C-alpha positions as CSV (number, residue, x, y, z in Angstrom):
1,M,15.6,-26.3,17.7
2,T,14.1,-22.8,17.8
3,K,14.7,-20.6,14.7
4,K,16.9,-17.6,15.5
5,L,15.2,-14.3,14.8
6,T,16.7,-11.4,13.0
7,Q,17.2,-8.2,14.9
8,T,14.1,-6.7,13.3
9,Q,12.0,-9.7,14.1
10,A,13.2,-9.8,17.7
11,I,12.3,-6.1,18.2
12,R,8.9,-6.6,16.6
13,A,8.3,-9.7,18.8
14,F,9.3,-7.8,21.9
15,C,7.1,-4.8,21.2
16,T,4.2,-7.0,20.3
17,E,4.6,-8.9,23.6
18,C,4.9,-5.6,25.5
19,I,2.0,-3.6,24.1
20,Y,-0.4,-5.5,21.9
21,D,-3.9,-6.1,23.2
22,G,-5.8,-8.1,20.7
23,I,-9.0,-7.9,22.8
24,G,-9.4,-4.3,24.1
25,G,-6.7,-2.5,22.1
26,S,-7.3,-0.1,19.3
27,G,-6.1,-1.4,16.0
28,N,-3.7,-4.2,15.0
29,A,-0.4,-4.9,16.6
30,L,1.6,-2.6,14.2
31,T,-0.8,0.3,14.9
32,Q,-0.5,-0.3,18.7
33,I,3.3,-0.5,18.5
34,T,3.4,2.7,16.3
35,N,1.3,4.5,19.0
36,C,3.6,3.4,21.8
37,T,4.5,6.3,24.2
38,S,7.2,4.5,26.2
39,K,10.0,6.9,25.1
40,E,12.1,5.6,28.0
41,C,12.2,2.1,26.4
42,P,15.6,1.4,24.9
43,L,13.9,0.0,21.8
44,Y,11.5,3.0,21.2
45,E,13.6,4.5,18.4
46,W,13.8,1.1,16.6
47,R,10.2,-0.1,17.1
48,P,8.3,-0.9,13.8
49,L,6.1,1.8,12.5
50,N,3.2,1.8,10.1
51,K,3.6,3.3,6.6
52,D,2.1,6.7,7.6
53,A,4.3,7.1,10.7
54,K,7.4,6.1,8.7
55,E,6.7,8.9,6.2
56,V,6.1,11.5,9.0
57,E,9.3,10.5,10.7
58,K,11.2,10.7,7.4
59,Q,9.9,14.2,6.7
60,R,10.8,15.3,10.2
61,K,14.3,14.0,9.8
62,I,14.7,15.7,6.4
63,A,13.4,19.0,7.8
64,A,16.0,18.9,10.6
65,M,18.9,18.4,8.2
66,T,21.6,21.0,7.7
67,P,22.0,22.1,4.0
68,E,25.1,19.9,3.8
69,E,23.3,16.9,5.2
70,L,20.4,17.5,2.8
71,K,22.7,17.7,-0.2
72,D,24.4,14.4,0.9
73,Y,20.9,12.8,1.4
74,E,19.7,13.9,-2.1
75,E,22.9,12.6,-3.7
76,K,22.5,9.2,-2.0
77,C,18.8,9.1,-3.1
78,E,19.9,9.8,-6.7
79,I,22.5,7.0,-6.6
80,A,19.9,4.6,-5.2
81,R,17.4,5.7,-7.9
82,V,19.9,5.1,-10.7
83,R,20.9,1.6,-9.3
84,F,17.2,0.6,-8.9
85,N,16.4,1.7,-12.4
86,K,19.4,-0.2,-13.8
87,L,18.3,-3.4,-12.0
88,R,14.7,-2.9,-13.2
89,A,15.9,-2.4,-16.8
90,E,18.0,-5.6,-16.5
91,G,14.9,-7.5,-15.3
92,K,16.3,-8.1,-11.8
93,M,13.6,-6.0,-10.1
94,A,9.8,-6.3,-10.5
95,H,8.0,-3.4,-12.1
């Protein structure tokens, strides 16, 4: 029986199958997927990105936020930070 993939795994597998060229391509599979230019693809917005591209995308989204959206985002980040630090203090998260 074939193991069922998660949504993320399925998207990564599809993108790899679509674009990855291990012989003549530039970079590894994640780099090639990150550099995909097929914006008409329905999975384009959900394709996996490398660390640098994720940070650029995050900064682009933050810059496009309204003041209200930015305030909400910052409040949610602070809540997440407090929860993370609590879990770390309880020994439930690695340092």
